[in-house]
C-alpha atoms as one frame of an Amber mdcrd trajectory, in Angstrom:
protein
   0.145  -0.065  -0.216   1.183   3.847  -0.822   2.100   5.565   2.161  -0.161
   8.352   1.354  -3.220   6.092   0.578  -2.108   4.350   4.397  -2.454   7.892
   6.104  -5.527   9.153   4.354  -7.045   7.675   7.179  -7.105   9.696  10.604
  -7.318   6.817  12.578  -4.097   5.398  10.835  -2.786   9.012  10.910  -3.604
   8.582  14.950  -1.962   5.177  15.096   1.473   6.418  13.328   1.563   9.460
  15.449   1.184   7.457  18.748   4.087   5.136  17.865   6.328   7.932  17.008
   5.616   8.528  20.923   7.349   4.660  21.500   6.307   0.526  20.574   3.051
  -0.017  21.504   0.665  -3.266  22.246  -2.235  -3.632  20.187  -4.738  -4.126
  22.973  -2.711  -0.096  24.593  -3.359   1.107  21.097  -7.427  -0.285  21.164
  -7.358   1.136  24.536  -6.780   4.666  23.075  -9.830   4.608  20.304 -13.236
   3.896  20.253 -13.262   1.234  17.651 -12.642  -2.573  18.124  -9.370  -4.334
  18.502  -9.973  -5.904  15.342 -10.338  -2.658  13.412  -7.427  -1.248  14.957
  -5.747  -4.289  13.766  -6.863  -3.810  10.186  -5.196  -0.367  10.378  -2.126
  -1.362  11.872  -1.852  -4.445   9.202  -2.379  -1.377   6.250   0.272   0.509
   7.728   2.851  -2.334   8.143   1.956  -2.826   3.881   2.846   0.901   3.666
   6.246   0.543   5.988   5.304   2.744   8.001   5.164   0.340  11.191   6.135
  -3.302  12.238   5.002  -5.915  14.407   6.788  -8.282  16.632   5.670 -10.633
  18.547   6.636 -11.320  22.043   5.056 -14.146  23.509   1.182 -14.146  22.894
   1.591 -10.054  22.447   1.643  -8.211  19.749   4.184  -5.032  19.683   4.264
  -2.809  17.070   6.614   0.306  16.090   6.475   2.987  13.971   9.149   2.510
  10.992  10.467   5.719  10.229  12.077   4.953   7.200   8.936   4.312   6.056
   8.404   8.411   6.362  11.345   9.001   3.824   8.335   9.043   0.945   6.295
  11.519   2.580   9.546  13.749   4.153  11.047  13.540   0.455   7.624  14.443
  -1.096   6.791  17.669   1.319  10.758  18.858   1.149  10.430  19.404  -2.670
   7.462  21.393  -2.569   9.723  24.401  -0.739  13.012  23.715  -2.380  14.209
  26.987  -0.438  13.982  25.030   2.572  16.967  23.054   1.505  20.570  24.732
   1.071  23.914  23.163  -0.468  26.558  22.243   2.595  28.822  23.795   0.403
  27.534  27.171   2.354  28.621  25.953   5.316  31.850  24.978   4.348  32.427
  28.513   3.281  31.144  29.759   6.398  33.965  27.413   7.844  36.373  28.719
   6.385  35.636  32.532   6.987  35.134  32.130  10.620  38.836  30.277  11.039
  39.955  33.179   8.445  38.769  35.853  10.896  39.967  34.576  13.769  43.436
  33.551  12.739  43.619  37.367  11.233  42.152  38.597  14.856  44.785  36.850
  16.776  47.481  38.275  14.305  46.081  41.603  15.039  46.245  41.216  19.088
  50.215  40.099  18.910  50.773  42.905  16.682  49.231  45.294  18.774  50.783
  43.601  22.211  54.355  43.757  20.252  53.702  47.731  19.257  52.910  48.677
  23.557  56.085  50.080  25.343  57.009  47.444  28.179  55.635  49.599  30.848
  59.308  48.573  32.903  61.551  50.148  30.349  59.814  53.532  30.945  59.774
  53.630  34.911  63.419  52.696  35.233
């Protein structure tokens, strides 16, 4: 199932939001909704088909967790809508170079100013 189709349902979006806070058992997820446990299980199965959640059986219980890599399709799509949010990392390299150059120049100026000052002991002697 397509992640966009899976998240079209408000219950499934709510389940994903809940699982973003941490793994949960089906019974716990059911307690937070006004629908039946089989209905929650069907929603979770669709989310698993979309690659948004994974299930792990622990004894007789099934624990679900959010599969964050499944959200990358959505994140990429949202990022493509506003290309101004992204920037080239070479901008940071240029900023780093400028900060280093400025720090080096200031240190050189401070040393030059200290060398130019007369020695206070020579004046008093």
